[in-house]
Every structure is written in structure tokens, then in C-alpha cells.
C-alpha positions in Angstrom: 55.4 -195.5 -14.1 55.4 -192.9 -16.8 57.0 -189.7 -14.7 55.7 -186.9 -16.5 58.0 -183.6 -17.7 56.9 -180.7 -15.8 55.7 -177.6 -18.2 56.7 -174.7 -18.0 53.9 -172.8 -16.8 54.0 -175.4 -13.4 58.0 -174.1 -13.6 56.9 -170.9 -13.4 54.1 -171.6 -11.2 56.5 -172.8 -8.7 58.9 -169.7 -9.0 56.4 -167.5 -8.1 55.3 -169.3 -5.1 59.2 -169.4 -4.2 59.3 -166.1 -4.4 56.7 -165.3 -2.3 58.0 -167.5 -0.2 61.0 -165.4 0.3 58.6 -162.5 0.3 57.2 -163.0 3.1 60.3 -164.4 5.3 62.2 -160.7 4.3 58.9 -159.0 5.3 59.4 -160.9 8.8 62.9 -159.9 9.4 62.5 -156.6 8.5 59.9 -156.3 10.8 61.3 -157.9 13.9 64.4 -155.4 12.6 61.9 -152.3 13.2 60.4 -153.5 16.8 64.0 -154.8 17.9 66.2 -152.2 16.7 64.4 -149.4 15.8 62.0 -149.0 18.3 63.8 -150.9 20.9 63.2 -150.6 24.7 61.0 -147.3 25.2 62.6 -144.8 27.3 61.8 -143.9 31.1 60.0 -140.7 31.2 60.2 -139.8 27.8 59.5 -136.8 26.4 55.8 -137.1 23.7 57.9 -136.8 21.1 60.3 -140.2 21.5 57.0 -141.9 23.1 55.7 -140.8 19.4 58.2 -142.1 17.7 58.3 -145.5 19.4 54.7 -145.9 18.9 55.0 -145.4 15.4 58.0 -147.8 14.6 56.6 -150.8 17.5 53.0 -150.3 15.4 55.3 -150.4 12.2 57.4 -153.8 13.2 54.0 -155.5 14.2 52.2 -155.2 11.0 55.4 -156.1 9.3 56.0 -159.5 11.3 52.2 -159.9 11.0 52.2 -159.6 7.3 55.8 -161.3 6.8 54.1 -164.0 8.7 51.4 -164.8 7.3 53.0 -164.4 3.4 55.6 -167.3 4.6 52.8 -170.0 6.3 49.6 -169.2 2.9 52.7 -169.7 0.0 53.9 -172.5 1.9 50.3 -173.7 1.9 50.1 -173.3 -1.3 53.3 -174.7 -2.2 52.3 -177.8 -0.5 48.8 -178.4 -2.7 50.3 -177.5 -5.7 53.2 -180.7 -4.7 50.3 -182.8 -3.9 48.5 -182.1 -7.0 51.6 -183.4 -8.9 51.6 -186.2 -7.3 48.3 -187.0 -7.9 48.5 -186.2 -11.7 51.4 -188.1 -11.8 49.9 -191.6 -10.7 47.6 -191.0 -12.8 
């Protein structure tokens, strides 16, 4: 079979997908940091200021973890589809 060379645009697209995957992982770990370190375990009988600070940090952490995971999974699916399209194109 004749092997096709990767095109310049395909290489750029592959780099973009890898960057989005890495961004998803970084966002996920920043969210985990907010949930575990910044928010931590809530104080028992805490004053309202500390309760508010805990709620804000936990909310930020939850949003970042969710978005980081979705970005990572979405980029992984796009990368898989891109590889399948390239394999199908090489068979022709």
C-alpha cells in the first residue's frame, strides 16, 4: 500500500488536539486543587464568612473539574475520529 505523508494542516490539527487534551487535564487538576486544598474540609460551626468562602471555593472547584473532564473527553473523541479518518483515507 502507498503510505500518504501527513499534510501540514493535518500536523497542525494534531497539535491543536494535543493542546486541547493537555488543557483539559490542567483544568481538571486545578479544579481538584480547589476542591481538596482550597476548600478542604469545612469547619464545624464556622462563621458565615468562612462558610461563604468554603462554598465559593467548592463551587469553583466543581465547575473546573467538570469542564476539565468534558474538554479532555471531547478532545479524545475528536482525536480518535481524526485517526480513524486518516486510516480510512490511507486505505484508498
